[in-house]
N, C-alpha and C positions, 0 to 999 in steps of 0.2 A: 726742132730738128726734123727734116723731111723723112729721114730713115725710120723715125718712130712710127710714122703713119703706115709704113709698109711692113715692118717686122715687129712681131709681138715681143713683149718682155719674156726673158727666159727665167722661169721660176727656180729658185734654189733656197735651201735652208742654210743660213750662216751659223757656223759654230764659233761663237765669240768668247767662250770661257777663257779668262786670263788674257785676252787680247785687247789692245788699246782701241777705244772708241771715243771719238770726240763729238760733243754736242755743242753747237754754237747757238746761244740763245737760251734763256731760262724761263720762258713764258709758258703759255697754256699748252703749246704743242709739245714742248719738252716734258711738261708735267704728265701728259698722256703717254708719251713714248718711253720715258725712263724706267717705269716699273718692269716692263718686259725686258729691257736691256739688263737691268739689275738681275732679274730672274735668270737670264742667260749666262750670268757669271762674268760679264764683260768688265774690263778695267776702264772705267768711265771717267773722262775729264770733261767737265762743263766749263765752257769759256763764255762768260757773260758778265757784264757789270752789275746786273740785278737778276732776281729770280722770284718766282712766286713763293708763297709761304710753304707750300708743299714741297717744292723743289729744294728750298733752303733746309727743310727738315731732313731730306735725304742726305744732304751734305753734312748736316750736323750729326747724323747717325753713322757717318763714315761709309755710306753706300756709294757715294760718288766723290770725286775730288773737284772742288770748285775754284777756278781761277777767276777772280772778280775783276775782269778787264774786258776790253773789246778784242775781237779777233785780230791776230797779226799773221802775216805770211810765215809759214813754217810750223804753224800749230798742228798741221796734219802729218808731220813727219812720223814715220813708223806707225801710222794709223791704219787699221784694217777697215774701219767703217766710220762714216761721218754722217751726222744728222745736222743739217743747217736749218735753223728755225728762228733766227733773230728778226727784229723789226727794222734792221739796218740793211737796206737793199744793196748798198755798195759793199758792205762786209760780206753779205751773202754771195754776191758776184765774185768777190776775191777768193772766198773759200771754195766755191765751185770750181774756179779756175785752178786752184791748187790741187783739188781732188782729181781733176782731169790730168794735170801734169804728173802727179804721183801715182796715178792709176789706183786711186782709193775709191771703193764703192761708196757712193754718196747720195743721200736723199735730200730733197729741198722742199720745204713746206710752201714757199711763196711762188715757186716756178718749177713745176715738175719736169717740164721739157728741158730745163737746164741741168738736170740731175743725171747721174749715171745709173741710178737705181730708183725703183718705186717701192713704197711701202704697201703691202697688201692689207686688206681688211682681215684681221686675224681673230680667232677665237679658240677656246680650248674646252675640251670635254674629256676628263680623266687624262689618259696618256696620249690623246690625239690633239694635234694642232691643225686647225683649218686655216688656210690662207687663200684669199680670193682676189684676183685681179680681173677686171672687166674693161671693155672698151665700148665706145658708143657706135661702133661700126665704121667710123672714119679714122680710126687709129688713136682717137683721144680717150683718156681715162674716164671712167664713170664711177667715182668713189661711192655714190649713194647706192648704185646697183650692186657694187661689190659688197657693201655692208649688209644689204638686204639678203643677198645670197648666203653670205657668211652666217647671218643670224638664223636663217632657215635650216642650214645644215647643222649648226651647233645645237639648236633647239631639238632637232630630230634625233641627234645622237644622245642628248641628255634625257629626253623623255621616252626613248626606245622606239619611236615611230620610224626612225631610220636605223635599221639594224646593221651593225658592223661587227660581226662575230670575230673573235680572235682565232687565228689559224695556227699559231705556234703552240708548242706544248704548254699547257696550263697546269697549275697546281690543282689537284682535285680539291674540291671544297663545296660547302653548302652556304647559301645565303638564306637566312631567315628574314623574309620580307613581310612587313606589315602592309597589307593591301588597302587599309582604310575601311570605311563603313559600308562600302558597296558600290558607290558611284565610281566608275573607272577613272574619272578625271581627278579623283582625290587620292590616288596612290602617289607616293613621292617620286620625284624625277629619278633619283638613284634606283628606287625599286623597279620602276618601269624599264630602266636601262638594263638592269641585271636580268629581268624577265626576258627581254629581247635577246640576251646572250645565252640563255639557258639551253642545256641539252635535255634536261628532265625537270618537270614542274610537278610537285606534289601539292595539290591545292585543297583547301578547306571549302566546304560548301558556302561559307559566309564571305569568302574572298570576292574580289571584283571579277565575276565570271566572264563578263564581256571581253576582258583582255585576253582570255584564252583563245578566242577566235582569231586573234591577230598573230598568233605564233606560227612560225613556218611549219610545214608538214613533218619535218624530221624530228620535231620536238615531241618527246614522249610526255603526255599529260596523264597524271595518275590522280584519281579522285580519292582523297584520303578517307572519305566516308565509306569507300567500297573496297578498301584493302582487305584481302582475306585474312582473318585474324588467327584461324587455326587454334592452337593452344595458347596463343599470346593475347594479352589485353590490347585494345585498340592502339594506345600510345606506344606500346612496345613494338607493334607492327609498323607503325609510322617511323619510329626510330630506326628500325632494321632496314626499312626501305631507303631512308636517307643514307645510311652507312653503306649499304650495298652499292648504290649508284655512284656515290662519291669514290668508293674504292675502285670502281670500274673506270675511273678517270673522267667522269662526267661532271659538267658544271650543273649543279643542282640548286633549284630554287624551291624553298618551302614557302608557298604563298598562303598567308594567313589573313583572316579578317581582322580589321582594326589594327592594334599594335601587338607584336609577338609576345610581349611581357605583361599585357593587361588581360588577365584571365585567359591567356592563350597557350599556356603550357610550353611557351617557347624556351624557357630556361631548362626544362627537362630534356628537350631536344638538343640544346646546346651542350648540356652536360654529357649526354650520350655520345655526341660527336667528339667532345674533348677526350673522353675515355678511350676512344679509338684513334686518337691523334689526328683527327680530321679538322682542317681549318674551317672556321665558322665565322661568317660575317652577319652581324645583326643590323637590319635596316628598320629603324622605327617607323611606325605607321600612325596615321591619324586615328585616335581612339573614338569609337562610337559614343563613348560616355560624354564627350563634349561636342562632337560634330553633329550627331543626330539631333540633340536638343536645339542646337543652333540652326540646323536646316528647318526645324519646325517653328522657328521664331522664338525660342525660349533661351534666354541667357542663363547659364548655370550660376553666375554671380551677377549682382546688380547693386549699384550704390544705394545704400539705405535700406536694402532688402535682404541681401545675403552676402556675407563676408567670407564664406567658405563653402565648398561643396565636397561631398564625400561619395565615393564610388564603392558600391558593395555588390558582390556576387550573390544572386538570389537562387542559385541552383540547388541549395540545401535549405529546407524549411527551418524556421526558428526553433521548433521543438525537436529537431533532429539532433541526435547526440554527436553527429559529425560536424555540426556547425561550429565555425570558429569566430562568428560575429557576436559581439556584445550588443544585443538589440536594445537593451535598456539604455546603454550609453548612446547608441545611435538615435534613439527617441529623444534624448535630451538636447541634441544638437539643434541649433537655431537656423542653420544654413540649408543648403539644397542637398537632397539625397537623390543620387542616381543609381538605379538598379539595373544590372545586366543579367541576362539569363534568368529572369524571374517571372515570366508570364504565368506559368502554371502554379507558382507559389505566391502570387501577389495578394490573394485573399488572406492567407495565413500571415504574411508579412504585415499587411495593413492592420490586422487584428492585434498582432504583437506590438506594433508601434503605438496603437491607441491604448492598449493595456498598460504600456509603460509611460503614458502621459501625453502622447502626441494628440493634438487637437483633431477630432474626427473630421472637421471641415477643412483640413489642410488640402489645398488643390493638388491634383495628380494628373499627369498627362502620360498616356501610353502612345508611343510612336513606333509604328510597325514599318518594317522595310525602309528605314530612314535613309535619305539621300538618293533613293532609287525612284524610278517612275511609278512604282507601286506604293510609295509612301502614303500613310494615312495616320491621322491623329485622333485619339479618343480621350476626352476630358472627363474627369470624375473627381471625387474626394476620397479621402481614406475610408470614409464610412461606406462609400458606394462602389469603390474600384473593383472589388472582387466580382460583384454582380455585373458591373458594366463590362468588364473584360470578357466574361462568359457570354453575355448577351450580344456583344458586338463581335464575338468570335475572333478576338485578338490572338494572333499566332506569332511564334518566334520566326525570325529574330525581331525583337522589339526592345526599345529602351524605355524605361519608366522613370519619370521625373517627379519628385515629391517636394513640394515647398511653395512659398509665395511667389517665386519667380515664374511659376506656371501662369499665374494671373497677370503678371507683367507682360509676358509674351502674348497672352490672349488680348490684352488691352492694346498692345502695340500693333498687332496684326489685324485687329478687328474681328478676330475669330470668336464665335460663340460656342459654348460647350456643346458637344454633340450628345 
């Protein structure tokens, strides 16, 4: 139609809940389009003598009504919206003609110019629906360009690179976000989006620091390591800061390294917020206990080598009365042992493991600043790791891997022990 080349389509969102929608044809096009129509709450009638297995399953589940026949004139009576997508051109032409007569908005998969509406490339991120229609400059549609633009927008919304802050009144709350092991690309999509929407960010030094530079100037960034403690312990001061900013109506993100609940004291913060009636969202993060060994080429499990791995906090020495670890039981395990926060205690831990029966020649790898540009790996054995860590000046943060998988990783990557 000539007018299509002159006038662009007018974008609108159809509210189809409880309203009759007719789909002509049960093939691949219907299979792609039906889920969104079902999600919209439409009263869907499928007219088609056959359907794909997925479409048939929708009918079996009662999500759509399926009339197993060809289209006949009158099927669009009292219909708000029609999708014409059969492989019968004559039936499609007849349905398009009925839609024109009855003033029913109608899309057509085989001939867009014969339709009264076009389907945009759509995508969703949380409560946002993105719909894109593009033309090639001559009035014709360019579906591939539309899909590419849609994908770029949705990806930006999901990973936080395209900030879209809410401007209506929000319920005050805190998001405990696991930032991953250090590489900013390893934060979850949801974590990055919440970070982009934050008013206040209270960050650990082990979180993905590079992401803080991307925040808008109005975002208040608080270094948790520098909160003035006064008469409070450090964790109490952090809890108080979270509560104070949330009660002020701010969207607060507590950005933590790794996962909030893996030696991260995230539950203490969640409990403090719950006691004050403050909503708390927990966003899991990639734990350094598995990601850092992987980045160094070490699998924490491997067929025929290790059927289990154990993660232990090494911030308390084995002979410290505060220790909750049964080191004799740990020494008897045959799988992989991953130690976090253990750099300054590794000598004492290694001696305890050997004393409880662990082979002194068990391979050990110390991975400092894992997943970052500063990552380095030092290899040793239980007998030598204390001296090696000191001689190589290994510093936190570092993940220590103990077990035969260390040798597997060395063999696979061709790395020789340093």
